[in-house]
Structures are given as C-alpha cells and as structure tokens.
TIMIKE-117591 format. One line per 3 residues: number of its first residue (from 1); for each residue x, y, z of C-alpha. Coordinates in steps of 0.05 Angstrom, whole numbers. Layout:
BEGIN
NUM> X:Y:Z  ...
END
This chain:
BEGIN
1> 1680:1345:1998  1726:1342:2053  1685:1267:2077
4> 1734:1204:2063  1707:1142:2034  1765:1107:2034
7> 1807:1081:2097  1877:1053:2103  1856:1005:2063
10> 1801:1008:2016  1740:1027:2034  1704:972:2083
13> 1638:968:2129  1576:927:2140  1544:904:2076
16> 1484:932:2059  1496:999:2110  1529:1057:2084
19> 1581:1063:2058  1574:985:2036  1512:991:1993
22> 1501:969:1924  1480:1047:1901  1554:1069:1935
25> 1587:1014:1891  1554:1033:1835  1571:1104:1843
28> 1648:1071:1860  1659:1037:1793  1617:1096:1754
31> 1670:1148:1785  1724:1098:1786  1721:1091:1710
34> 1706:1160:1699  1767:1171:1730  1823:1121:1698
37> 1782:1135:1618  1837:1162:1570  1830:1181:1509
40> 1785:1134:1451  1820:1067:1463  1782:1007:1510
43> 1804:1005:1576  1807:948:1619  1789:933:1683
46> 1812:867:1732  1756:847:1786  1763:798:1838
49> 1734:785:1905  1747:730:1961  1687:681:1975
52> 1635:729:2012  1573:708:2006  1556:792:1981
55> 1622:796:1945  1565:775:1876  1530:849:1906
58> 1585:893:1888  1613:853:1837  1555:872:1798
61> 1546:941:1808  1630:958:1807  1617:924:1736
64> 1553:967:1714  1579:1026:1733  1653:1015:1701
67> 1613:992:1645  1570:1052:1638  1640:1099:1637
70> 1662:1055:1575  1710:1006:1615  1721:937:1593
73> 1709:892:1667  1753:821:1666  1719:778:1722
76> 1773:728:1747  1728:700:1810  1750:690:1881
79> 1834:708:1876  1880:737:1934  1887:807:1938
82> 1958:801:1911  1931:754:1859  1890:821:1823
85> 1944:861:1834  1991:818:1796  1935:808:1748
88> 1932:881:1730  2000:881:1716  2000:819:1670
91> 1930:836:1629  1959:903:1613  1897:934:1652
94> 1883:1010:1662  1847:997:1732  1854:928:1788
97> 1792:922:1838  1784:880:1907  1719:871:1932
100> 1738:842:1998  1749:856:2078  1804:820:2099
103> 1806:790:2157  1733:813:2168  1671:762:2189
106> 1635:747:2134  1576:810:2139  1625:857:2128
109> 1652:872:2052  1703:912:2026  1733:955:1955
112> 1795:976:1950  1832:996:1878  1904:981:1847
115> 1941:1021:1788  1952:994:1719  2026:980:1763
118> 1986:941:1809  2007:986:1867  1948:1012:1915
121> 1916:1084:1899  1943:1144:1935  1899:1190:1983
124> 1890:1247:1927  1859:1191:1870  1813:1159:1922
127> 1794:1235:1941  1777:1264:1875  1741:1186:1868
130> 1701:1202:1929  1677:1269:1910  1653:1249:1850
133> 1614:1194:1888  1593:1241:1947  1570:1288:1913
136> 1499:1276:1884  1494:1341:1834  1557:1313:1795
139> 1558:1313:1727  1568:1246:1692  1613:1244:1623
142> 1573:1187:1593  1603:1148:1535  1573:1147:1470
145> 1529:1078:1465  1579:1043:1423  1628:1056:1470
148> 1606:1027:1539  1643:963:1570  1637:895:1564
151> 1640:841:1615  1674:773:1612  1693:720:1655
154> 1773:697:1653  1776:625:1672  1849:616:1668
157> 1870:672:1728  1885:613:1786  1935:592:1728
160> 1977:646:1712  1983:659:1777  2006:600:1806
163> 2050:598:1759  2078:677:1772  2078:656:1850
166> 2127:588:1823  2169:630:1777  2193:662:1841
169> 2218:605:1884  2283:573:1863  2283:517:1798
172> 2319:469:1820  2292:458:1895  2224:418:1913
175> 2185:415:1979  2189:339:1966  2194:306:2040
178> 2157:371:2067  2092:371:2109  2059:433:2114
181> 1996:458:2147  1947:508:2112  1896:551:2136
184> 1859:584:2082  1814:622:2125  1748:595:2070
187> 1778:651:2034  1803:669:1969  1859:624:1970
190> 1817:570:1993  1835:538:1913  1906:563:1894
193> 1946:555:1958  1941:476:1961  1948:468:1897
196> 2017:511:1890  2052:477:1947  2029:407:1922
199> 2053:422:1854  2120:444:1883  2124:374:1922
202> 2096:396:1998  2042:346:2026  1993:395:2036
205> 1945:386:2108  1887:442:2092  1849:475:2142
208> 1792:525:2117  1785:504:2037  1708:497:2047
211> 1676:558:2040  1601:560:2029  1600:653:2028
214> 1589:653:2108  1642:624:2145  1702:666:2111
217> 1752:675:2176  1710:645:2224  1749:611:2273
220> 1808:587:2221  1861:634:2189  1907:689:2214
223> 1863:712:2263  1864:645:2303  1935:616:2295
226> 1923:565:2341  1878:523:2304  1939:516:2261
229> 1984:506:2316  1946:451:2344  1949:414:2278
232> 2020:424:2265  2034:382:2335  1983:333:2324
235> 2013:309:2248  2074:322:2270  2090:376:2210
238> 2149:418:2184  2103:477:2179  2038:519:2188
241> 2018:574:2148  1951:617:2175  1924:660:2119
244> 1869:716:2124  1809:728:2080  1844:750:2019
247> 1909:721:2030  1955:781:2037  1978:767:2105
250> 2018:710:2135  2023:684:2200  2065:623:2202
253> 2074:563:2266  2142:523:2270  2145:453:2277
256> 2140:468:2350  2071:495:2352  2102:560:2361
259> 2064:626:2325  2113:679:2291  2087:736:2276
262> 2101:785:2217  2157:823:2256  2186:747:2271
265> 2191:728:2197  2214:794:2179  2278:790:2211
268> 2289:713:2181  2275:738:2114  2319:812:2116
271> 2377:759:2151  2376:713:2095  2373:769:2051
274> 2430:798:2074  2473:742:2078  2455:731:2001
277> 2474:804:1986  2402:816:1964  2381:866:2008
280> 2374:933:1979  2407:994:2017  2412:945:2079
283> 2333:973:2099  2277:944:2118  2209:977:2120
286> 2154:972:2180  2109:1003:2220  2101:1034:2280
289> 2066:970:2306  2131:937:2300  2168:907:2366
292> 2226:946:2382  2271:882:2386  2274:887:2311
295> 2297:958:2309  2354:924:2352  2364:864:2310
298> 2377:906:2249  2420:947:2284  2462:890:2309
301> 2466:866:2231  2495:938:2209  2428:947:2177
304> 2365:1002:2187  2294:997:2209  2247:1051:2176
307> 2180:1052:2213  2115:1082:2161  2042:1096:2199
310> 2009:1027:2206  1981:1008:2134  2021:964:2086
313> 2006:1012:2039  2048:1064:2069  2099:1012:2072
316> 2094:998:1994  2109:1077:1988  2167:1088:2029
319> 2191:1019:2001  2188:1050:1934  2221:1122:1968
322> 2278:1094:2002  2294:1030:1937  2278:974:1995
325> 2256:908:1973  2226:879:2030  2192:906:2077
328> 2116:890:2121  2076:898:2179  2070:857:2245
331> 2005:831:2229  2041:794:2177  2036:830:2114
334> 2100:821:2075  2118:853:2018  2181:827:1974
337> 2186:883:1909  2233:841:1879  2173:798:1858
340> 2110:837:1872  2075:903:1893  2029:884:1958
343> 2032:840:2011  2027:767:1989  2002:717:2041
346> 2033:650:1993  2094:701:1967  2116:706:2039
349> 2111:633:2040  2153:600:1994  2197:646:2015
352> 2202:619:2081  2199:552:2057  2260:570:2006
355> 2298:592:2068  2284:515:2112  2303:481:2051
358> 2362:509:2029  2391:529:2107  2360:452:2117
361> 2339:485:2191  2275:470:2229  2236:539:2240
364> 2246:540:2298  2323:552:2293  2309:584:2244
367> 2265:640:2279  2286:639:2342  2342:690:2329
370> 2297:747:2344  2274:753:2416  2218:802:2427
373> 2208:853:2470  2146:843:2514  2088:879:2483
376> 2013:885:2497  1963:916:2453  1887:929:2476
379> 1829:953:2430  1787:999:2454  1715:1021:2424
382> 1704:1087:2398  1644:1131:2389  1696:1189:2351
385> 1759:1186:2327  1774:1263:2371  1849:1275:2362
388> 1900:1251:2416  1920:1323:2427  1852:1358:2444
391> 1844:1306:2499  1884:1330:2553  1879:1267:2598
394> 1889:1215:2545  1966:1251:2541  1979:1261:2616
397> 1956:1186:2613  2011:1165:2563  2066:1217:2592
400> 2060:1178:2662  2069:1115:2635  2133:1137:2588
403> 2161:1158:2644  2153:1096:2673  2185:1052:2616
406> 2233:1109:2613  2283:1092:2542  2278:1019:2547
409> 2199:1027:2520  2147:1050:2483  2079:1078:2471
412> 2038:1078:2421  1966:1108:2407  1925:1104:2341
415> 1865:1098:2313  1845:1031:2268  1840:1059:2198
418> 1786:1004:2181  1750:1001:2249  1720:1043:2308
421> 1785:1027:2357  1836:1057:2387  1895:1022:2404
424> 1931:1020:2453  2009:995:2450  2054:995:2504
427> 2121:962:2497  2185:937:2552  2207:895:2588
430> 2172:866:2640  2120:834:2616  2083:844:2684
433> 2108:927:2678  2075:928:2614  2006:890:2621
436> 1994:940:2682  2005:1003:2645  1964:979:2580
439> 1908:969:2621  1918:1037:2667  1927:1080:2592
442> 1859:1041:2561  1822:1049:2621  1846:1121:2618
445> 1829:1122:2534  1757:1079:2545  1734:1134:2602
448> 1758:1201:2561  1742:1180:2486  1680:1143:2484
END
C-alpha cells in the first residue's frame, strides 16, 4: 500500500495517538496471527513487555487480535526484549512480541516482533503485515469458533531467562568480591538483572529498580550514565552497568567513573575473542555511527570492521550473512551470536565481568586501548524527512565540511528510524574543529529541512 507502520525497531509512538492506539494493536495482532498461522496445528505466541503503564493496553489488544486469529498466547509479563527472543525459541513458539519503546519516556510505547528463531522480522514480512493492518477492506480469514486461541500467564519465565544467562558464564568462575553498580532504568530488567548478578556472587548496588509505570528511563539508565558513574565513585565499585528500558542495550562505567560506550566495549570483547581464537572470520560488525578509531583498532590486529545501516536488526542480518559472531552499535546494543540472536544488555555485562575476572585487571586498563576520535552528534528536529539528495544546500554543506576534514575525518547525515529527527555526525582528530563543523552543518540542516 506504499505506507509503513514499522521503523528500524518496530512500531513506536506516543500512546493513544496514531499509530500507537488500541485499535491498531488489535489489527496488528490479527494481521500477525493471520500471517504466521499455518495449517491446523495449535500456534503459539510469546508476549512480553516493559514496565510502562500503557503496556496493559497493548498487551490486551494484541492478545485479542492474536487469539481471534487462532494463536495461543503466552503472557510472560515485564521481561527484557532479549528474554522474549530467547523464550520464543525456548518455548517453540511461532512468534514473539515485545511491547516497549526502549529508551523513550513512559508516554511512548512500541511493538516489535521476533520470528520462531528469535530474530527480528525482515522488511518484507513487516510490509505484508502492514498491508493487512492498513487496508480497511481486508477480508480476514477467521478460524472456526473451536479454533480460536487461548491466553495463559507463564510464571516461570524469569527463571528460565536467568538460567540461560548463567549458562553463558563459565561455570568455574564467580563474581564473589565484585561490587557492581546496576542501573535498570526502572525498566524490564528491574527484577531479573539484580537476581542474576547476585546468584553469581556479586554485591549489587541497585538504581532504577522501583518502576511505577511512569518512571521508566526517567533520569536513569543508559541515557543517564552519569547517575551510575556517580554511584561507582561514591561506593568504590568495580564497575557500573546502565541498561535501558527494555534492557537490550548497555552502557558501562569503569572504576574511575569513566563512561564507556558501545564502541569501547566492542573493542574490548573483540580483542578478548581474538585472543581466545573465538572471533569468527576475524570480523566485527558495527554501524555507520561507530567511531573511526574502532576501524583502525581492528585493522591493526589484522581484522576487519564491517559497517551496516543503523539498527541492531541490520547488524544481526550482516552477522548472519557474513558468519560473524560479534557485533553491535555505539549506542550499546551488543550481540554475541554464540549465545543469542539480538542485543542483550545483561548478556553483554556478563561477558565484560568475565573478562575482568579472568584477566584480573581493572576495567579502565582493559578498555583503555581504544582511543576514540573526537565525535560530535547533533539531533535536529525535522517536520518531513526529505531525501538529502533533493536538498542541494545540505549537499553543499556536507561537501564543504568533508573538504575541510580531508581523509582524517568523516560526516554522516541520517534520519532516525523512530523519531522525527535528523542526526548530524562529524568526526575528526581536532575536537574544536569537529564541534565547529558539526554546529555549522546542523544549522544548514535546520534551515533547509524543517
């Protein structure tokens, strides 16, 4: 139909404003159920959510649509996005559904799907579902009354996920004596993450573990790593871990209170896997947003950095295509394909804690090998996402900045897949120059693309 409901990470928007409404969610459940229903056997769907108040609305609407389409629905309650990907595989379900707007504030919500193998749906599948949802004359193929689905709550889901996480951690190691600051953003991991770390022996200092439906991501979590950094210094902790609302991304703080982004963590993990002979095809997959220093870091070690468009789904697609087992995003999505199928903040945290324990060195030393190039990112609000090639003043502005940077820097313009925002990124060796050029280019974008 030429229209799209889904962005780079599912459907997302403000609650009770189209498309994040109960009626759209109902039709989405019907459409997804219709698409994935195959034959006369019973079909299963796992639905999880984060801690937003509106989760109840969309959980009920999706359940109604999916059951009407003949799917049995398993409700697992508030759990991280990667837990739903795991449970979809673990419970032999046909489909997994996550109700979350990730790092966004409580007034937003979103819906995303996983296939039976725990991978996000490809664009063509999302487009087929969209066609059904948006066509008011679509003729639904309802099952017979005796074939409609049932809904049931699954109480042991958190325990299953914890066992899965602990199985990724060496059985001969513990976290005894390690003090960990953990910020769960009042989100989906508020119960599971502290429990998993404590079961492995860590002393956990908790932040953001008291959700009330309205405080998810509010001045806490991965968007506010300074909160965890302050607590690390205050408590003399060994490490700080900051998750986002659906716990698929992680920002780390070392023992000195220095914030480490996804690029620095990917470098640490890539070198560790290379040293152990586990970095498949000597390849790390990251996005166009990753720092140039990461590319240099990999090249110096005889490895390659493969870049993709922004979005962890595109990272995963490239990893599967190239046979890579490590990938991620600067924003903190980290994918360990030997263990999971999507970004998992707590899984990534366990890998970092394992490295710290095995190497018996502070995180500041381990992660200090990657010296990032100065990078400036400015978000410019836009009313319409006009193709850049159709705006000559913007193209001229990019060319001017690139000419000044030469081959020791780069420029990237991209529209957000989930917000009405154009991201302006400039990278180079001189921080003052980078900041000045990014501001100039952002002004050009604001003037001509608003």
